[in-house]
LUMVEX-35489 format. One record per residue (C-alpha): residue number from 0; x, y, z. Coordinates in nm, 2 decimals. Layout:
<pts>
+-----+--------+--------+--------+
| num |      X |      Y |      Z |
+-----+--------+--------+--------+
| NUM |      X |      Y |      Z |
...
+-----+--------+--------+--------+
</pts>
This chain:
<pts>
+-----+--------+--------+--------+
| num |      X |      Y |      Z |
+-----+--------+--------+--------+
|   0 |   0.00 |   0.00 |  -0.01 |
|   1 |   0.09 |   0.36 |  -0.02 |
|   2 |   0.38 |   0.45 |   0.21 |
|   3 |   0.45 |   0.72 |   0.47 |
|   4 |   0.39 |   1.09 |   0.41 |
|   5 |   0.68 |   1.30 |   0.31 |
|   6 |   0.80 |   1.65 |   0.30 |
|   7 |   0.65 |   1.83 |   0.01 |
|   8 |   0.87 |   1.93 |  -0.26 |
|   9 |   0.82 |   2.23 |  -0.49 |
|  10 |   0.84 |   2.11 |  -0.85 |
|  11 |   0.77 |   2.22 |  -1.20 |
|  12 |   0.40 |   2.25 |  -1.25 |
|  13 |   0.29 |   2.00 |  -1.53 |
|  14 |   0.20 |   2.12 |  -1.88 |
|  15 |  -0.16 |   2.06 |  -1.82 |
|  16 |  -0.34 |   2.25 |  -1.56 |
|  17 |  -0.66 |   2.05 |  -1.57 |
|  18 |  -0.94 |   2.30 |  -1.58 |
|  19 |  -0.80 |   2.44 |  -1.26 |
|  20 |  -0.59 |   2.75 |  -1.32 |
|  21 |  -0.90 |   2.96 |  -1.21 |
|  22 |  -0.81 |   2.86 |  -0.85 |
|  23 |  -0.48 |   3.06 |  -0.90 |
|  24 |  -0.65 |   3.36 |  -1.05 |
|  25 |  -0.92 |   3.37 |  -0.78 |
|  26 |  -0.65 |   3.36 |  -0.51 |
|  27 |  -0.45 |   3.65 |  -0.67 |
|  28 |  -0.76 |   3.85 |  -0.71 |
|  29 |  -0.82 |   3.87 |  -0.34 |
|  30 |  -1.13 |   3.77 |  -0.14 |
|  31 |  -1.46 |   3.70 |  -0.33 |
|  32 |  -1.75 |   3.49 |  -0.22 |
|  33 |  -1.55 |   3.33 |   0.06 |
|  34 |  -1.58 |   3.25 |   0.42 |
|  35 |  -1.45 |   3.49 |   0.69 |
|  36 |  -1.21 |   3.39 |   0.96 |
|  37 |  -1.25 |   3.59 |   1.29 |
|  38 |  -0.95 |   3.82 |   1.38 |
|  39 |  -0.78 |   3.94 |   1.68 |
|  40 |  -0.64 |   3.78 |   1.99 |
|  41 |  -0.91 |   3.65 |   2.21 |
|  42 |  -1.18 |   3.59 |   1.95 |
|  43 |  -1.10 |   3.22 |   1.94 |
|  44 |  -1.04 |   2.96 |   2.22 |
|  45 |  -0.75 |   2.72 |   2.29 |
|  46 |  -0.93 |   2.39 |   2.35 |
|  47 |  -0.76 |   2.07 |   2.47 |
|  48 |  -0.76 |   1.80 |   2.20 |
|  49 |  -0.83 |   2.06 |   1.92 |
|  50 |  -0.66 |   2.02 |   1.59 |
|  51 |  -0.45 |   2.33 |   1.64 |
|  52 |  -0.07 |   2.28 |   1.72 |
|  53 |   0.12 |   2.44 |   2.00 |
|  54 |   0.25 |   2.70 |   1.75 |
|  55 |  -0.11 |   2.82 |   1.67 |
|  56 |  -0.32 |   2.73 |   1.98 |
|  57 |  -0.61 |   2.94 |   1.93 |
|  58 |  -0.90 |   2.76 |   1.75 |
|  59 |  -1.11 |   3.02 |   1.56 |
|  60 |  -1.48 |   2.93 |   1.52 |
|  61 |  -1.60 |   2.85 |   1.16 |
|  62 |  -1.97 |   2.81 |   1.21 |
|  63 |  -2.15 |   2.54 |   1.00 |
|  64 |  -1.84 |   2.37 |   0.85 |
|  65 |  -1.74 |   2.05 |   1.03 |
|  66 |  -1.38 |   1.93 |   0.97 |
|  67 |  -1.22 |   2.27 |   0.88 |
|  68 |  -1.01 |   2.43 |   1.14 |
|  69 |  -0.85 |   2.77 |   1.15 |
|  70 |  -0.59 |   2.83 |   1.41 |
|  71 |  -0.41 |   3.14 |   1.50 |
|  72 |  -0.09 |   3.21 |   1.68 |
|  73 |  -0.10 |   3.40 |   2.02 |
|  74 |  -0.04 |   3.73 |   1.85 |
|  75 |  -0.28 |   3.66 |   1.56 |
|  76 |  -0.01 |   3.73 |   1.29 |
|  77 |  -0.05 |   3.41 |   1.11 |
|  78 |  -0.32 |   3.15 |   1.04 |
|  79 |  -0.30 |   2.78 |   1.00 |
|  80 |  -0.59 |   2.62 |   0.80 |
|  81 |  -0.63 |   2.25 |   0.87 |
|  82 |  -0.87 |   2.07 |   0.62 |
|  83 |  -1.01 |   1.75 |   0.75 |
|  84 |  -1.30 |   1.78 |   0.50 |
|  85 |  -1.32 |   1.61 |   0.17 |
|  86 |  -1.35 |   1.93 |  -0.01 |
|  87 |  -1.06 |   2.15 |  -0.15 |
|  88 |  -1.07 |   2.49 |  -0.01 |
|  89 |  -0.94 |   2.82 |  -0.19 |
|  90 |  -0.75 |   3.06 |   0.03 |
|  91 |  -0.85 |   3.41 |  -0.05 |
|  92 |  -0.58 |   3.67 |   0.07 |
|  93 |  -0.41 |   3.97 |  -0.08 |
|  94 |  -0.18 |   3.89 |  -0.40 |
|  95 |   0.16 |   3.79 |  -0.28 |
|  96 |   0.08 |   3.68 |   0.08 |
|  97 |   0.32 |   3.40 |   0.16 |
|  98 |   0.19 |   3.05 |   0.21 |
|  99 |   0.38 |   2.74 |   0.33 |
| 100 |   0.29 |   2.38 |   0.35 |
| 101 |   0.41 |   2.10 |   0.58 |
| 102 |   0.43 |   1.72 |   0.54 |
| 103 |   0.16 |   1.56 |   0.34 |
| 104 |   0.09 |   1.22 |   0.19 |
| 105 |   0.23 |   1.11 |  -0.15 |
| 106 |  -0.15 |   1.11 |  -0.26 |
| 107 |  -0.20 |   1.47 |  -0.17 |
| 108 |   0.13 |   1.59 |  -0.30 |
| 109 |   0.06 |   1.43 |  -0.63 |
| 110 |  -0.27 |   1.61 |  -0.66 |
| 111 |  -0.12 |   1.94 |  -0.57 |
| 112 |   0.14 |   1.89 |  -0.85 |
| 113 |  -0.13 |   1.89 |  -1.10 |
| 114 |  -0.27 |   2.22 |  -0.97 |
| 115 |   0.07 |   2.37 |  -0.90 |
| 116 |   0.23 |   2.36 |  -0.56 |
| 117 |   0.20 |   2.73 |  -0.52 |
| 118 |  -0.17 |   2.75 |  -0.58 |
| 119 |  -0.35 |   2.91 |  -0.28 |
| 120 |  -0.57 |   2.61 |  -0.21 |
| 121 |  -0.58 |   2.35 |   0.08 |
| 122 |  -0.66 |   2.01 |  -0.06 |
| 123 |  -0.85 |   1.74 |   0.16 |
| 124 |  -0.64 |   1.61 |   0.43 |
| 125 |  -0.37 |   1.89 |   0.42 |
| 126 |  -0.29 |   2.22 |   0.59 |
| 127 |  -0.15 |   2.55 |   0.49 |
| 128 |   0.01 |   2.82 |   0.69 |
| 129 |  -0.09 |   3.16 |   0.58 |
| 130 |   0.15 |   3.45 |   0.69 |
| 131 |  -0.14 |   3.70 |   0.75 |
| 132 |  -0.37 |   3.77 |   1.04 |
| 133 |  -0.70 |   3.58 |   1.04 |
| 134 |  -0.90 |   3.88 |   0.96 |
| 135 |  -0.72 |   3.91 |   0.63 |
| 136 |  -0.79 |   3.55 |   0.53 |
| 137 |  -1.09 |   3.40 |   0.36 |
| 138 |  -1.18 |   3.06 |   0.26 |
| 139 |  -1.42 |   2.90 |   0.00 |
| 140 |  -1.49 |   2.57 |  -0.14 |
| 141 |  -1.35 |   2.53 |  -0.50 |
| 142 |  -1.59 |   2.29 |  -0.66 |
| 143 |  -1.37 |   2.21 |  -0.97 |
| 144 |  -1.07 |   2.13 |  -0.76 |
| 145 |  -1.29 |   1.93 |  -0.51 |
| 146 |  -1.42 |   1.71 |  -0.80 |
| 147 |  -1.06 |   1.68 |  -0.95 |
| 148 |  -0.94 |   1.56 |  -0.63 |
| 149 |  -1.22 |   1.30 |  -0.60 |
| 150 |  -1.12 |   1.17 |  -0.95 |
| 151 |  -0.75 |   1.17 |  -0.88 |
| 152 |  -0.78 |   0.97 |  -0.56 |
| 153 |  -1.02 |   0.73 |  -0.71 |
| 154 |  -0.79 |   0.67 |  -1.01 |
| 155 |  -0.49 |   0.60 |  -0.76 |
| 156 |  -0.71 |   0.39 |  -0.55 |
| 157 |  -0.81 |   0.20 |  -0.85 |
| 158 |  -0.43 |   0.13 |  -0.94 |
| 159 |  -0.35 |   0.06 |  -0.58 |
| 160 |  -0.62 |  -0.22 |  -0.56 |
| 161 |  -0.44 |  -0.41 |  -0.84 |
| 162 |  -0.08 |  -0.33 |  -0.76 |
| 163 |   0.06 |  -0.09 |  -0.49 |
| 164 |   0.37 |  -0.05 |  -0.69 |
| 165 |   0.19 |   0.07 |  -1.00 |
| 166 |   0.00 |   0.32 |  -0.79 |
| 167 |   0.32 |   0.45 |  -0.64 |
| 168 |   0.47 |   0.49 |  -0.99 |
| 169 |   0.17 |   0.70 |  -1.09 |
| 170 |   0.23 |   0.93 |  -0.81 |
| 171 |   0.58 |   0.98 |  -0.86 |
| 172 |   0.66 |   1.34 |  -0.96 |
| 173 |   0.83 |   1.39 |  -1.29 |
| 174 |   1.08 |   1.66 |  -1.35 |
| 175 |   1.02 |   1.68 |  -1.72 |
| 176 |   0.90 |   1.51 |  -2.02 |
| 177 |   0.52 |   1.46 |  -2.12 |
| 178 |   0.24 |   1.49 |  -1.88 |
| 179 |   0.19 |   1.20 |  -1.65 |
| 180 |  -0.11 |   0.98 |  -1.68 |
| 181 |  -0.30 |   1.14 |  -1.39 |
| 182 |  -0.27 |   1.49 |  -1.54 |
| 183 |  -0.44 |   1.35 |  -1.86 |
| 184 |  -0.70 |   1.14 |  -1.69 |
| 185 |  -0.80 |   1.36 |  -1.41 |
| 186 |  -0.87 |   1.65 |  -1.65 |
| 187 |  -1.05 |   1.42 |  -1.90 |
| 188 |  -1.28 |   1.26 |  -1.65 |
| 189 |  -1.36 |   1.57 |  -1.46 |
| 190 |  -1.45 |   1.75 |  -1.77 |
| 191 |  -1.69 |   1.47 |  -1.89 |
| 192 |  -1.85 |   1.45 |  -1.55 |
| 193 |  -2.01 |   1.79 |  -1.62 |
| 194 |  -2.03 |   2.10 |  -1.41 |
| 195 |  -1.86 |   2.05 |  -1.09 |
| 196 |  -2.15 |   2.18 |  -0.85 |
| 197 |  -2.39 |   1.95 |  -1.03 |
| 198 |  -2.15 |   1.66 |  -0.98 |
| 199 |  -2.13 |   1.73 |  -0.61 |
| 200 |  -2.51 |   1.76 |  -0.58 |
| 201 |  -2.57 |   1.44 |  -0.75 |
| 202 |  -2.68 |   1.17 |  -0.51 |
| 203 |  -2.54 |   0.92 |  -0.77 |
| 204 |  -2.19 |   1.07 |  -0.78 |
| 205 |  -1.99 |   0.74 |  -0.80 |
| 206 |  -2.21 |   0.63 |  -1.11 |
| 207 |  -2.16 |   0.98 |  -1.27 |
| 208 |  -1.79 |   0.96 |  -1.23 |
| 209 |  -1.78 |   0.60 |  -1.35 |
| 210 |  -1.97 |   0.70 |  -1.66 |
| 211 |  -1.73 |   1.00 |  -1.72 |
| 212 |  -1.43 |   0.75 |  -1.68 |
| 213 |  -1.58 |   0.51 |  -1.93 |
| 214 |  -1.64 |   0.80 |  -2.18 |
| 215 |  -1.29 |   0.90 |  -2.14 |
| 216 |  -1.16 |   0.55 |  -2.20 |
| 217 |  -1.37 |   0.53 |  -2.52 |
| 218 |  -1.23 |   0.87 |  -2.64 |
| 219 |  -0.89 |   0.74 |  -2.76 |
| 220 |  -0.78 |   1.08 |  -2.87 |
| 221 |  -0.76 |   1.20 |  -2.51 |
| 222 |  -0.46 |   0.99 |  -2.45 |
| 223 |  -0.58 |   0.89 |  -2.10 |
| 224 |  -0.65 |   0.52 |  -2.19 |
| 225 |  -0.30 |   0.47 |  -2.35 |
| 226 |  -0.13 |   0.65 |  -2.06 |
| 227 |  -0.31 |   0.42 |  -1.82 |
| 228 |  -0.18 |   0.11 |  -1.99 |
| 229 |   0.17 |   0.25 |  -2.00 |
| 230 |   0.16 |   0.33 |  -1.63 |
| 231 |   0.07 |  -0.02 |  -1.56 |
| 232 |   0.34 |  -0.17 |  -1.78 |
| 233 |   0.60 |   0.06 |  -1.62 |
| 234 |   0.49 |  -0.07 |  -1.29 |
| 235 |   0.56 |  -0.42 |  -1.37 |
| 236 |   0.21 |  -0.55 |  -1.45 |
| 237 |   0.26 |  -0.86 |  -1.69 |
| 238 |   0.14 |  -0.78 |  -2.03 |
| 239 |  -0.06 |  -1.10 |  -2.05 |
| 240 |  -0.26 |  -0.98 |  -1.77 |
| 241 |  -0.31 |  -0.62 |  -1.88 |
| 242 |  -0.66 |  -0.48 |  -1.84 |
| 243 |  -0.78 |  -0.14 |  -1.98 |
| 244 |  -0.90 |   0.17 |  -1.82 |
| 245 |  -1.25 |   0.08 |  -1.92 |
| 246 |  -1.22 |  -0.27 |  -1.75 |
| 247 |  -1.06 |  -0.12 |  -1.44 |
| 248 |  -1.31 |   0.17 |  -1.37 |
| 249 |  -1.62 |  -0.06 |  -1.38 |
| 250 |  -1.73 |  -0.09 |  -1.02 |
| 251 |  -1.68 |   0.26 |  -0.93 |
| 252 |  -2.06 |   0.31 |  -0.90 |
| 253 |  -2.06 |   0.05 |  -0.62 |
| 254 |  -1.75 |   0.17 |  -0.44 |
| 255 |  -1.86 |   0.26 |  -0.07 |
| 256 |  -1.53 |   0.46 |  -0.03 |
| 257 |  -1.60 |   0.68 |  -0.33 |
| 258 |  -1.96 |   0.73 |  -0.21 |
| 259 |  -1.85 |   0.84 |   0.12 |
| 260 |  -1.58 |   1.07 |   0.00 |
| 261 |  -1.83 |   1.23 |  -0.24 |
| 262 |  -2.10 |   1.27 |   0.03 |
| 263 |  -1.85 |   1.44 |   0.26 |
| 264 |  -1.72 |   1.67 |  -0.02 |
| 265 |  -2.09 |   1.76 |  -0.10 |
| 266 |  -2.18 |   1.83 |   0.26 |
| 267 |  -1.87 |   2.07 |   0.29 |
| 268 |  -1.97 |   2.25 |  -0.02 |
| 269 |  -2.32 |   2.29 |   0.11 |
| 270 |  -2.22 |   2.40 |   0.45 |
| 271 |  -1.98 |   2.65 |   0.33 |
| 272 |  -2.28 |   2.89 |   0.26 |
| 273 |  -2.32 |   2.92 |   0.63 |
| 274 |  -1.99 |   3.11 |   0.66 |
| 275 |  -2.02 |   3.49 |   0.69 |
| 276 |  -1.89 |   3.67 |   0.38 |
| 277 |  -1.51 |   3.75 |   0.37 |
| 278 |  -1.36 |   4.07 |   0.41 |
| 279 |  -1.01 |   4.22 |   0.41 |
| 280 |  -1.11 |   4.46 |   0.69 |
| 281 |  -0.93 |   4.40 |   1.01 |
| 282 |  -1.25 |   4.31 |   1.21 |
| 283 |  -1.60 |   4.20 |   1.16 |
| 284 |  -1.85 |   4.47 |   1.08 |
+-----+--------+--------+--------+
</pts>
């Protein structure tokens, strides 16, 4: 199975950006329709057992969103965003605000490489330190990236089910050359699934993603199906037992793991509307 988390490495963004460059543009533009993080010392509480580390012990309330934790340092000069939801959150701050990432799993690092390591986003099961006070930080669910991460993780899970060495090879970051298989396939499947918010609102999300993957496999011009086979061969799969993308994705519709991930991502997207509008002003109005 997939091995231990490692320290993230900043690498060359791949040639393909999926349909996800919008996240970069939205972050650079400042705060739009995002959530507000309360600002100022004393507006949060330090709770025993909370997800906030010792360096950022003040847990800031984010009303209506379970699994998203915002932590401030005692002087409220920086904000740590801990994402235990299944959604991807865009961080809305003034352009040029420094962000830093800690350790993350190879799975999360692989997804971030598709978006660009410097993108102002917090994937599921990740955290970001924003060098700005809480009052200057906003968050909002990015539906496109959320669906893309669901597709990315399901593709890797499908490979891992057959052979963990193949999955690890697919996650390996490449310093150059052609876009790796995940860049091709995540983009193609996410596009064929339809509008991202409609995907998240679909009670039959696993079936919808399976149908999109099957359509991608049938579209030979996309390059995804060929890249899928090449990835498996590179991982040591016996050519005599080689199966296609279309064969491998059948069963996504009955995957309890994908169903749960999709439901949790959809819940986060719905609950995000309960967060108060964001503002770059230093305190709540």
